[in-house]
Structure formats: structure tokens, C-alpha cells
N, C-alpha and C positions, 0 to 999 in steps of 0.2 A: 447363169452367173459366168462372167468372163474369167479366163484363167490368168494368173499372174505371170509376168515375164520373169525369166530366170537369168541372172547375170553371173557370169563366171570370169575369173581373172584369166588372161591368156597364158597358156603353158609356155615355159621358157624352152626354146630349142637351141641346144648348144651348137648345132651345125650351122645355124644362121647368125651366131653371135659374132660381132665384129672384133671382139677381143677374147678369143677363146683361151681357156686355161688348159694346162696339161691334165691328163686323166688323174695323175697323182695328186695334184693340187686340188682338183675338183672333189675327189673322194675325201680328202682331208678336211675340206671346208664344209662338207655335208654332215659329218659326224656330229659336231656340236648342235647343228640345226635339228637333226633327227632326235637327239637326246632331249633337247628343249621341247620339241613337239610332244614326245612321249611323256615327259614329266608334266607338261601342261594338261595333256589329256587325262593322265592319271589323277591329277589334282581336281580336275573338273568332275571326274567320275566319283571320287571320294566325297567331294562337296555335295554332289547330287544325292549320294547314298545317305549322307548326314541329314540333308534337308528332308528326304523321304522318311527317314527314321523319326525325325521330329514330328512331321506332319501326318504320319501313317495312322495314328489313333483317331485323328480328327477327320480323316478322309474315309477310313474304313467303317467306323462305328455308325455314323449317320446312315451310310448306305445299308449296312446290315439292319439298322433300326427300321429303315423304310421297308426293307424286304420283310422284316419280322412283322411290321404293322400291316402290310398288305396281306401277309399270310393269316394273321389273326383276324383281319377283317373278313377274308374269304371264309374262314372257319366259322366265324360268328354268323354270317349270312347263310351259310350252308346248314348250320344247326337249326336255325329258325325256319328255313324253307322246308325242312324235313319234319318239323314239329307238327304232329297230327292232333286232330280234335280229341280223340280218346286220351292221349297223353296230357293235353292241356287241361281237359276237364278233370281228370284224376288229380292233377297237380293243384288246381285252384279250388275245387269243391270243398265246402265246409258243411257238415251235417247233411251231406248228400244234395247240396243246393248250390246253384250257380246264379250269379247276377250277370246278365249278358247284354252287351250293346254291340252294334255293328257300325263300324266307323271307316270312312275314307279320309284321306289326308286333309282336305279342306275343313273337316269337322274337329280337328284336334283341339282347338281352343275350347270348344263346347265339351269335348270329352274331359278336359282338365277341370273345367268348372263343375261339371257333374260329379267327378271323382272327389273333389274337395268336399262337396256336400255329403257324400257317402262316407268319407273318412270320419266326418263329425258324428256319424251314427254308428261308427265302428263296424261297418259291414263290408269294407272295401276289399278284404282278403278273398271274398267270394267272387270278385269281379273278373270276368273273362272278356277281353276285347276281341271281337272277331274283326280282323283287319281286312279291308277290301282292296288293299294295295300294299306293295312291299315297303314303301316309305313308312307307312303306319306300323306295319309289323316290326320293322327293325327299330324304329324310334321308341316304341313302347317297350319292347323287350330289352333294349339297351339300358333303359332307365328302371324298368320294373320287370326283370327277367321272368319269363314263363307266363305272363298275364295277357299275351296276345297270340293269336293263331290266325293263319290264313287258310281259307278253304277254297281251293281252286274251283273254277278258273278265275283269273284276275281280271277285274273290270278296269276300264280307263277312268281314273279317279276324277279327272276334270269334267267328265260328262255325267257324273253321278250325283252332283249336288244341286242342280237347278230343278226346283219343284215343277212338276208337269212335263219334264223332258222324258224322252225315251230312256236316257241314261239313268234318270232317277227311278223310273219304273223298273228297269233291269236290276238296279241296286236294291230297292225295297222288295222286289218279288222274290229275292233269295231268302228273305227272312223266315218264312215258314219251313223251308227246307233245312236251314241251319237249326232251328228250334226242334224240328222233328228228329234230327240226328241226335241231339242232346237227350231228348226223351227216350230214344231207342237205346241210349247208353245207360238209362235207368236213373237219371238225375231229375230233381225238381229244378225249374228254371224260371227266373224272373227276367223278363225282357224290358228294357227301357230305351227310348230314344235319348240322345245325349243333350237335347235342348230342354232338359228337365232339371229341377233342383229339389233335393230332399230337405225337408224341414223337420222331419221326424222319421222314425223307423217304420217302414211300411209292413214289415212282417207281422207285427202285432195285430194288424187289421185283416189278416188272412184267416178269418174265422172258419171253423168247420174243416171238412176234408173234401172240398169240391174239386172237380177236374180242372176247371179254368176260372180265373178271376180277371176282371177287366174294369175299365172306367168309362163312363159316359162321355160322349163328345158334344153334348148339347149344352148351350149356354143358359137355357131356361132353368130357373131355380126350382129345385125339388124340395119337398119337405124333409126335415132332418131324419125322419123315420121312414124314408121311402123304401119301396120294395127292393130286394136284392136279386130279383129275377131278371131275365133278359127283357128290356123294355119292348113295348109293342112296335111293330114296323111303322116307319114314317111314310111320307108321301110317295117315296120311291119304292115302297114295298119291302124295305129292309130297315132294321134298326140303325142307330147312329152311335156305334161303339168305337172308341179310339183304339187303333191297333198299335199305339205307341207305348202302352204300358200293359203288360200281360204277365200273369203268373200261371204256370202250368205244372201239374203233377204228371209223372210218367204213367198215366192210366190209358186204358183203351179209349175212353171218351175224349181226352185231350188230344191224343194222336189222331182220332177221327176228325176233329175240328181242323187240325193242321193239314191233313190230307185233302179235306174238302176245300180248304183255302187255296191250296196249290191248284186243285182242279178248277176252281172258279176263275183263277187268273189265266189259266190256259184257255178257258171259254171266252174271256173278255181281255184279249191282249191289248197292248198300247197301240194307238194309231194317231196320226196327225189330227184327225177329226175328233177322236175320243182320247184325250190326254189322261189316260187312266193312272191311278196309283193303286197300291195294294189294299187300302182300307175298305172300299166298297166290296171287294171280293171277300175280305175277312167278315164283313157283316152278313153277306149272303151265306157264308159258311156257317156262321152262328145261327142264322135263321133256319137253315135247312137241317141242322143237327140238334136243335133245341130239345126235341123230345127224347134224344138218346144220350145227351151229355148233361152232367151236373154243373151248371153255370152259376157264377156269383158276381153280381154288380157291386163294386166297391162304393162306399159312401161318398156322395158328391162333396160333402163338407171337407173330406180329407184329400180327395183326388179330383179337384176341379179342372175343367178345361180352361185354356188360356182366354177363351171368349168370355168366361165368367170371372175368373180371378183378376184379370187386368182391366176389366171394363165395368165391374159392378162394385163400387166402393162400399155401398151400403151392405151388400152381402158379405164382403170381406170383413167388415167390422163386426157384423152379427155372428160370424163363425170364427172369430179370432181365437187362436190357440188350437184349432181343430185341423189345420192344414198340414198335410203330410208330404205330398209330391205336387209340385207346381209345374205344369207343362206350358212352355212358351210357344203355343201354337195360335192359330187364328191371326197369323202375321207371317209374311214371306220375306226372306232376305236375311243374310248373315248380319249385316250392319244394323238393320232394324231390330232384330232379335237381341243383339248385344246391347243396343241403346235401351230397349225396354227393360232388360235385366238390370242394367245400371240404374235406371230410373227407380226401380223398386228395391235396390240394394241386394240384388241376387246375382250380380256378376262378380264372382268371388276371386277370379284369377288376378285382378289388378293388385289386390293387397294380401292375398292369402295363398299364393301359388306354392309357398314352402310347405303347405299342408298336403299337397298332392304328392302321390308316389312318383309322379312324373316331373315334379319341380316346375320351374318356369320354362315354357316352350317359346323359343324365339324364332 
């Protein structure tokens, strides 16, 4: 940036003046000039003080307000960064039970949709959102204080939403660790993916006192009175149970399944050739612990896979009134899932966002 030129008026030198005046007359003529300058300067200073006095509140308060806002924002973020899972679980749990989902920022619209359906069943106060990034942690706790917690380390949210990617595997592979931590704290926990919608209260279907409850991921129709034991292995040597809806009690058997699930994912990590996700490992864990753990398969009529509910209209009519949780799987992509939910009247955020504790998320 170039510097500006400075212009000064030439100083008057009495020695070079062609018409010099006597010292006496010179002093006499300067007195009124000095007085006028002094008075002018004084008036300018007084005017400036008056102007500052008038404008002071408008200048100072917004600045202080900004500093105050920044300070409050830092305190808010610091509070939730330090919010631990034991504190969050104790705050949210009702009847020693938590409903847990694991969410990164791209899934916030699905979180809101899922929440609306849970509010309608009056079970939302049990919900704990495990945030996988700070944006989700802060946004949820800003609108619904205490209902979100982040368990370090933090993953890159933009790499965690593409199905089949390493980011997605890293994201989902943390699930059994989070659930195991909750069981170790002594709570019952229901886990849901947020691409689900509740049409009824699932807790009334948790019959008996089993270690773990889950839903089938097969689209083949089962008889209404089907067995509630672990289905037999399929062609790959393992059953096809969905890892997206699980209910666990804090028992030795449930903890054993989760530990085996973690172990199976370590045995078969993600690779470019084998774009693994967490579900096969979950099924291997179930298969290998079946003799030691009390397992319960939920009724297909209440907990159908997306491959059945959205593709078999005859079955849907025959089981009308029995559906409890609908899972929008057997389809990949945010927009495709949203469109399908809309087509079936299950995308609730368009018209009912006011029912969510998060309100409308823009």
C-alpha cells in the first residue's frame, strides 16, 4: 500500500519578510490569534466530548455484548466437550434404561425424523445421542441440553456417511464399544439406527428377561408364530440379523456378545477389496456365543426389514396394525431414503418438526 503525501503550509520567517514589523507590534498582533486558536481548540475538544458522551453507550455495549457472547459460546462448548458418558447416562436414563443412537452431522435430518416418532410414543426422554462430531454435539445440546455426548476420538464426519467406505466402517465399528460402556455402567440400552421410524412402543414387545433382543434382516416372510430363537446360519455360515436395532440388558451374556463383536471386527477389518461393515461381525458374534447367551428374535410382523415392508404390499396389508419399528434399509443414499419415507408418509420433519425436541433444523 503506497503512503499518502503530507502537505504542510510554509512557516513564516520574519527575517525574510520584506515588510518586517517591530517586535512590539508583532507580539501585540499574535495575542488575539493565540486566544482564538485556544478558544477554537477548546470548543473542538468540548464538542468531541459531547459527541462521545452521546455515542458512548452505542459504541461500548455492542462491543461488550460481543465479548460476552464469545465468552458464553466458549463456556457452552467447553461444558459439552467435558460432558462424560457416565454423566450423560445418569442424566438421561429413565427406569435404568437408555435409548441410544449414534449420529454424525450428515444424519441430523434422520435423527429429527426418528425423534418425532419416539416423542409420539412418549419415550423420548430416555434418548441419548452419541455424537460423532462436535457440530452434532453442540447443535443437539443447544436445543436439548444434556441429551448428546461425544466419546473421543472424533471422526471426520464427511467420511463417515458413505456406505461401504472405510469412514463408514470406522464409524459403525465404534458401536459395540459404546454399547459395552453403557452396559458396564449398569444400564439397559436400546440401540437404533436413525433411519428408523417408530409406529408403536417397542418396549411392550421385549418379553421375558433375555440378555439380548434383535430383529431379522431377511425379507422372506416368516409365519406369525415364528421361533424367537437365533435363526439358523445362511449360505455364508452365519445368520442374517440386523445390527441396527438391538436391546441389551447389563448381563454377562450381553457383554459377551459385544466383546465378541469387537473381536470379530478386529479379525476382519475394512479393506478396499473387502468393504466390510459391522453387521457380518455382529452375526458371527451371535453365532459363536449362542450357547452361552439368552437371545430373543423379535416378531417379524412388528420389526420388519425394509426389504419386506417397502417391497411386499400384500404382507403389509396382512399385518396391518402390527408394525412397531420400520427400518429404511435395503436402499442406499440419503435422498433415496428420504424419498421412500415421503412416499410412505413416514418423513415427518416436513410437517411435524415442532414435535421434535430439536425443532426445525435448517
